[in-house]
N, C-alpha and C positions, 0 to 999 in steps of 0.2 A: 654583503655576503650573507647567504642563507645557509643554515645548517639544520639537519634533522634533529628531532627531539632526543633520540637515543644518543646521537653524537654529542649533543650538549651535555647530557648526563654523564657520559663516560669521561669527557674532558674535564667537567667540573669536579667530579669526585676523584678522578685519577690525578688531577693536578693537586688537589688538597692532600691526597694520600702521598704523593711524591714529596710535597713540602714537609709533611709529618715525618716521612722516612728520612729526609735530609736532616731534620732536627735530631732524630734519634741517632743517626749515624754520627753526627757531630758530637753529641753527648758521649757516645761510645768511644769516639776518638780521644776525647779529653781524658777519659778514664785510663786509656791505654797510653797516654802521652808520656808518663813516667817511664814505662817500659820502652817506648820508642826512643826516648832521649837516651836511655842507657844503651840501646842497640846502636844508636848513632855514634855514641862515644866509643863503642867497641869496633867501629869501622863498618857497620852495616848501614847502607844508604836507606833513607826513608823515602818511600815513593812520593813524588811531588803531587800527583793527581789526587791523592787521598786527602791532601790539605784543602783543596778547592772544590772537590766534588760535592761535599755536603752543602756548601753555600750555593753552588750552581744548581743543585737539585731543588733547594728551597726556593730560589728565585724563579727558576723555570716552572716549578709547580704552582707557585702563586700567580705568575703571569698567565699561565694556561687556565687556571681556575677563574681568575678575574675576567679573562677574555670570553670564556664560555658563559659566565654569569651575566655578562652584558647582553648576550643574545637571548633575550627573554620576551621579545615581542612576537606574538603569534601572527603568522602571515599565511594567507591562502594565495598561492601563486597560480595564475592561469598562463600557460605557455602553449606554443604550437607543437603539435606532434603529428606530422604527416598531413597537414591541412586541417586537422581537428584540434579543438582545445583540449588540453590536458591539465588537470588540477593537482597540485601538491601542497601539502601542509608543511610549513617550515618554521624556523625561528630566526629572527634578525635582531641586530643591535639598534638599527634605526631604519626609518622609512623615508626615502628622499624623493619618491615619485610625485609627480604633479597630481593635485586633487582633481577628481572627476567633477564635472558640473553637477551640482546638487548633492554631492557627497560631503560627509563631515570628517573633520580631522580629530574632533574630540566628542566624547559621548556625554551628554548632559546628565546630571543627577545620578551618578553611579560611582562606586568605588572599584568597579571591575575594570580590568585592562581590556582594551578593544582588540578585536581580531581585524587585521588589516587585509583587505582584498587588493591585490596588485595584478593588473591585467598587462601581461607582457606578450599576449598573442595578437595576431592580426585581426581577430574577431572581436567585435564589440559584444561585451557580456552585460548582463543586468542582474540586479539583486531585487527580489520582490519580498515584501514582508506580508505574511499572512497572520492575522490576529484572530484568536478564537475567543468566543464569548463563554458565558457560564454553561451553556449546553454542550460545549466542545466543538461547535461548528464555526467556520469562519464567517463573520458578519459581512465583511466587504474586503475586497482586495485593495491594497495600497498602491500608490503610484510607484512603479519600479524606478530604480536609479541605474542609469546606463553608464558603462565604463568603456570609453574608447581605448585604443592601444596606448600603453604607457601612462595609465592613470591609476589612482588608488583612492581608497576611502575606508573609514572605520565603521565597524558594526559590533553589536553585542556578541554575536556568534553567527556562524554560517552552518545551518543544519542540513540542508539538502543541496546536492551538487549535480548539475546536468539536467537535460530535458527528460531523461529517463527516471530521475529520482525526484518526483514531484511531492510536495507536502500532502499529507492525507486530508480528506474532507472532514474528518472528526478526530479529535484527540481525547483520550480518556485519562483521568488523573485526579488528584486531590486539589490542585491549585490551578484551576482553569481560567479564573478571572484574569484577563489581561495576558494570557499565555500567547506568545507569538513565536513564529518560526521564520527564519530567513532562508530564501531559496536562491541560489546562484545558478543561472541558466544562460543559454545563448540561443 
């Protein structure tokens, strides 16, 4: 299951807030328990849901927060949209698609989490890496990695998407040595 980044944040912090609210509600109920017991002795019925609602709120809040926390893998999905590829950025808990030929499942020598490309369209897509030298110009093009339907692969990042969004011929900046950009196209 894939979720949007905003949805993940709302569920994560909303679930945590619900759990905290359940704890506060329970603490408030304990303070009022002496009064409630006195009312029960006077013949006033104590509502049954108020006993279990704080615990249910804590459990549901923690489960929701944990579920959304697990959806932390960045995914670039390529899907069909009227015969043309459409790209969406989502979050996932796991990636179970088959690896594309020549694609990697892990990134070497990095502490960064990869961005997964998952091709669910009928079109074969490819990712090209463009590396810039110290002058900011690309020295040579790398061999592209092709992704047939229902395959996946990991990258450091996806910077440009589609045939209309090509990498620039020059990049300017302070750290140009070894700067590289990934271009997803079809």
